[in-house]
C-alpha positions, 0 to 999 in steps of 0.5 A: 537159303540165304537166311539159313546161310547167314544165321550159321556164319553169325552163329559160327562168329557168335561162338568164335568170340565166345570162346575167345572171350572167355579164354582172354577172361580166363588169362586175365583172370590168372595173372590178376589172381582174381576167379571169373564167373560166367553167367549162362544167360550172358552167354544164352544172350550173346548167341541169340543176339548173332542169331538175330543179327543173321536174321537181319542180314539174311532176310533182304537178300532173301526178300529180294531173291524170293521176287526176282525173275528167273530169267532176268537173274540168269541173264544177269550173270 
C-alpha cells in the first residue's frame, strides 16, 4: 500500500510536470516563432524516473511497516 501510493503520487506529479513543461515550451515557441520538438523517449524517461523515485520513496516505509508488530503499532497511536 505504501509503495503503490508513493508511485501514484510521483506519477501524478510527473504527468503534471510534463503538462506544464510542454505548455511553457509551447508558449516560448510561439513567442519566439520557433518549432517545438518533443521526443517520445524523453516523455518515457521522465515518467520512468518519477516511477523510480516513487518506488524508492515507498520501499522504506513499506519495509518498516512489514516488520512492525501490530500490537506495538496500535499502542503507539
